[in-house]
C-alpha positions in Angstrom: 106.1 11.6 103.6 109.9 11.6 102.9 112.3 12.5 105.7 114.8 15.2 105.4 117.7 12.8 105.0 115.9 11.0 102.1 115.4 14.3 100.3 119.1 15.2 100.8 120.1 11.8 99.4 117.9 12.3 96.3 119.3 15.8 95.7 122.8 14.5 96.0 122.2 11.7 93.5 120.7 14.2 91.0 123.7 16.5 91.3 126.1 13.6 90.9 124.3 12.4 87.7 124.4 16.0 86.3 128.1 16.3 87.1 128.8 13.0 85.3 126.8 14.1 82.3 128.7 17.4 82.0 132.1 15.6 82.4 131.1 13.1 79.7 130.2 15.9 77.3 133.5 17.7 77.9 135.5 14.5 77.4 133.7 13.6 74.1 134.1 17.1 72.5 137.4 18.2 74.0 139.4 17.0 71.0 137.1 18.5 68.4 137.9 22.1 67.4 135.0 24.4 68.0 132.9 21.7 69.7 134.3 21.8 73.2 131.7 23.1 75.7 134.2 25.4 77.3 136.3 26.5 74.3 133.8 27.3 71.6 135.2 30.2 69.7 133.1 33.3 69.0 133.7 33.0 65.3 131.9 29.6 65.3 128.7 31.0 66.7 125.7 32.0 64.5 125.3 35.4 66.2 128.8 36.5 65.2 128.3 35.5 61.6 125.0 37.5 61.5 126.7 40.6 62.9 129.6 40.3 60.4 127.2 39.9 57.5 125.2 43.0 58.6 128.1 45.4 59.3 130.3 43.9 56.5 133.6 43.8 58.5 135.0 43.1 61.9 138.6 44.0 62.8 140.8 41.6 64.9 140.9 43.9 67.8 137.1 43.7 68.2 134.2 45.9 67.5 132.7 46.3 64.0 133.4 48.6 61.1 130.3 49.8 59.2 130.9 50.8 55.6 128.5 53.5 54.7 127.2 53.1 51.2 128.7 49.6 50.9 127.0 46.9 48.9 126.3 43.3 49.5 124.9 43.5 53.0 122.6 40.6 54.0 119.7 42.9 55.1 121.1 46.4 55.3 120.1 47.0 58.9 122.5 49.0 61.1 120.7 47.7 64.2 121.5 44.0 64.6 118.5 43.5 67.0 116.3 44.5 64.1 118.1 42.1 61.8 117.3 39.3 64.2 113.7 40.2 65.1 112.5 41.3 61.7 114.6 39.1 59.4 116.4 36.1 60.8 113.6 35.2 63.3 110.7 37.0 61.6 108.6 33.9 61.8 109.0 33.9 65.6 108.1 37.6 65.6 104.9 36.8 63.5 104.0 34.2 66.1 104.5 36.8 68.9 102.1 39.2 67.1 99.5 36.4 66.8 99.9 35.6 70.5 99.3 39.3 71.4 96.2 39.3 69.2 94.9 36.1 70.9 95.6 37.6 74.4 93.9 40.9 73.5 90.9 39.1 72.0 90.5 36.9 75.0 90.6 39.8 77.5 88.2 41.7 75.3 85.7 38.8 75.4 86.0 38.3 79.1 85.6 41.9 80.2 81.9 42.8 80.6 80.7 46.1 79.1 80.6 48.7 81.9 78.5 51.8 81.7 79.8 54.9 83.4 77.6 56.0 86.3 76.5 59.6 86.7 78.3 60.0 90.0 81.7 58.7 88.7 84.6 61.1 89.3 85.8 63.1 86.3 89.4 64.2 85.6 90.4 67.7 86.7 90.6 70.6 84.2 94.4 70.5 84.5 94.5 66.9 83.4 92.1 67.4 80.6 94.1 70.4 79.3 97.5 68.6 79.5 96.5 65.3 78.0 96.2 66.5 74.4 99.8 67.9 74.5 101.2 64.7 76.1 99.3 62.6 73.6 100.9 64.6 70.7 104.4 64.1 72.1 103.7 60.4 72.7 102.4 59.9 69.2 105.4 61.6 67.6 107.9 59.7 69.8 106.2 56.4 69.1 106.2 57.0 65.3 109.9 57.9 65.5 110.7 54.7 67.4 108.8 52.6 64.9 110.3 54.2 61.8 113.9 54.2 63.1 114.0 50.6 64.4 116.4 49.5 61.7 118.8 52.3 62.6 118.7 52.6 66.4 117.1 50.8 69.4 113.3 50.6 69.0 111.0 49.2 66.4 107.4 48.0 66.0 106.7 46.5 69.5 108.2 49.3 71.6 107.0 52.1 69.3 103.5 50.6 69.1 103.4 50.5 72.9 104.3 54.1 73.1 101.6 55.1 70.6 99.1 53.0 72.5 100.0 54.8 75.8 98.7 58.0 74.2 95.2 56.6 73.8 95.4 54.9 77.2 96.2 58.2 78.8 93.2 59.7 76.9 90.9 57.1 78.4 92.3 57.5 81.9 91.7 61.2 81.7 88.0 60.5 81.4 87.4 60.5 77.7 84.9 57.7 76.8 85.9 55.5 73.9 84.1 56.5 70.7 82.4 53.5 69.0 83.6 54.6 65.6 87.1 54.9 67.0 87.0 51.4 68.4 85.8 50.1 65.0 88.7 52.0 63.4 91.2 50.4 65.7 89.8 47.0 64.9 90.0 47.7 61.2 93.6 48.9 61.5 94.7 45.9 63.5 93.1 43.5 60.9 94.6 45.4 58.0 98.1 45.5 59.5 98.0 41.8 60.1 96.8 41.0 56.6 99.4 43.4 55.1 102.2 41.7 57.2 101.2 38.3 55.8 101.1 39.8 52.3 104.7 41.0 52.7 105.7 37.5 53.6 103.9 36.0 50.6 105.4 38.6 48.2 108.9 37.5 49.4 107.8 33.8 48.9 106.7 34.6 45.3 109.7 36.6 44.4 112.6 34.7 46.1 111.0 31.4 47.1 111.3 32.2 50.8 108.6 33.5 53.2 109.4 37.1 54.1 112.5 37.2 51.8 113.7 40.7 51.1 112.4 41.9 47.7 113.3 45.7 48.0 116.6 47.5 47.6 118.6 47.8 50.8 119.6 51.4 50.2 122.6 53.1 51.9 123.5 51.5 55.2 122.8 53.9 58.1 120.4 56.1 56.1 116.6 56.2 56.7 116.0 54.6 53.3 117.7 51.4 54.1 117.0 47.9 55.4 114.8 46.8 52.5 111.5 45.4 53.8 112.5 45.8 57.5 111.0 49.3 57.7 107.7 48.0 56.2 107.7 45.0 58.6 108.3 47.1 61.7 105.8 49.7 60.6 103.0 47.1 60.2 104.0 45.5 63.5 103.8 49.0 65.2 100.4 49.7 63.8 99.1 46.3 64.9 100.5 46.5 68.4 99.3 50.1 68.9 95.8 49.2 67.7 95.5 46.0 69.8 96.7 47.7 73.0 94.5 50.7 72.4 91.5 48.6 71.7 92.2 46.5 74.8 92.4 49.6 77.0 89.1 50.8 75.4 87.5 47.5 76.4 88.7 48.0 80.0 87.2 51.5 80.1 83.9 50.1 78.7 81.2 51.6 76.5 79.7 50.5 73.3 
């Protein structure tokens, strides 16, 4: 076993090597404009170029000027987060959806089917009465978040989770999952996944790039804008909501 002094000597050596590496990097790139590790300008970073392309203009004093009704936007999204998630890094988003599917499938396979016993406690009448109203509000809110992700914070993942919370609350209130409902959730999840891949293939066929935009961008800032981003986020919202709801149904049990 190493002594305390030996451990401190090894840590000091590692810190010295790291400091020398950083110093060497600074020395090599210091004379190159835009390459210095400490003086890289904002204008040379990809994120700034994406923002400028989306909002069309950026004044010298900072901020961004959105031109309503302007033409030539790269994707027509007023929300730059949506532009990154559903456009510039849409392949990464597709991978995240597949990871969620794999996780939900694995949990569903590992959870044994549990039958409710006769003596199991049921929800109170107050809870059973209030749950339908709360479900309605959650479904409306979730749908709004999904459909307005290209305009304001939100989108498919967060909106889909809100929609799924409505069904989770229903199960927690004592309502046993309906077998037909579980099959419907599975069908919706599969259909949304296939439709998402179809959107990407259409972009590949039209423009030669997977998930390329093939729809008009519309007027920036209006609901009918963003091209395919609304479709992509809607399909992601359906898929996420169906997967999380189906997963909660597996936890509750029942065939």
